[in-house]
C-alpha positions as CSV (number, residue, x, y, z in Angstrom):
1,M,16.7,8.8,-13.1
2,P,14.0,8.6,-15.6
3,R,15.1,7.9,-19.3
4,K,14.3,10.8,-21.5
5,A,11.8,10.1,-24.2
6,G,12.8,10.6,-27.4
7,K,11.1,13.5,-30.0
8,H,8.6,11.5,-31.4
9,E,8.9,8.5,-29.0
10,P,7.2,6.1,-28.9
11,Y,7.4,4.2,-32.1
12,D,5.0,1.9,-34.0
13,V,8.4,0.4,-36.0
14,I,12.3,0.6,-35.4
15,V,14.8,-0.9,-37.6
16,L,18.2,-1.2,-36.4
17,T,20.7,-0.9,-39.7
18,A,23.7,-2.5,-38.2
19,S,24.3,-5.3,-35.8
20,T,24.4,-5.0,-32.0
21,P,26.2,-7.7,-29.6
22,I,23.4,-7.0,-27.2
23,L,19.9,-5.3,-27.8
24,P,19.7,-2.3,-25.5
25,E,16.3,-2.5,-23.2
26,T,15.8,1.1,-24.4
27,F,15.0,0.1,-27.8
28,L,12.4,-1.9,-26.3
29,K,11.1,0.8,-24.3
30,S,10.3,2.9,-27.0
31,L,7.9,0.8,-28.8
32,N,4.0,1.5,-29.0
33,P,1.9,-1.7,-28.1
34,G,1.5,-3.3,-31.2
35,G,5.1,-1.8,-32.5
36,R,7.7,-4.1,-33.9
37,L,11.7,-4.0,-33.9
38,F,13.9,-5.4,-36.5
39,A,17.6,-6.1,-35.0
40,I,20.4,-8.3,-35.8
41,V,21.7,-9.4,-32.2
42,G,24.8,-11.1,-31.7
43,E,28.6,-11.1,-32.4
44,D,30.6,-12.6,-35.5
45,P,30.2,-15.5,-36.6
46,V,26.9,-15.7,-34.8
47,M,24.3,-13.3,-35.5
48,E,20.5,-13.2,-35.7
49,A,17.6,-11.5,-37.0
50,L,15.1,-10.7,-34.9
51,L,11.6,-9.6,-34.9
52,I,10.4,-8.3,-31.9
53,N,6.5,-7.3,-31.2
54,C,5.4,-5.3,-28.4
55,T,2.0,-7.4,-27.5
56,A,1.4,-4.8,-24.3
57,P,3.2,-2.4,-22.3
58,G,6.3,-4.1,-21.2
59,E,5.6,-7.5,-22.8
60,F,7.4,-8.7,-25.9
61,K,7.3,-11.7,-28.6
62,T,10.8,-12.5,-30.5
63,T,10.7,-14.1,-33.5
64,Q,14.2,-15.7,-35.0
65,L,14.2,-14.7,-38.4
66,F,17.3,-16.1,-39.8
67,E,21.2,-16.3,-39.1
68,T,23.4,-13.8,-40.5
69,C,26.3,-11.6,-40.1
70,T,26.9,-7.5,-40.6
71,A,29.1,-4.7,-39.1
72,P,28.3,-3.5,-36.0
73,F,27.1,-0.5,-34.9
74,I,29.9,1.9,-33.3
75,N,29.9,2.1,-29.8
76,A,27.4,-0.9,-29.6
77,L,26.5,-2.0,-26.2
78,Q,29.1,-4.9,-25.4
79,P,28.5,-7.8,-23.2
80,A,30.7,-8.6,-20.1
81,R,34.1,-10.2,-20.9
82,F,36.1,-12.9,-18.9
83,T,39.3,-11.5,-17.8
84,F,42.0,-12.8,-15.8
């Protein structure tokens, strides 16, 4: 099923204002070529601030800016967990 585009999508800049354990691909697909995405990705105590540039449709360059720790989004996408 194709994803529904946002009202003003694609975007030149996206800034996530909370952390996310896993960066959903939806954000990357929402960038214009030349667009940038700032996100804090990871789980406490290991999180990284990332700057992701869309270099061409479907192609991205990620720059790791610094380590940090911030509150996560409520209902953020979670990694698979090991269970017995």
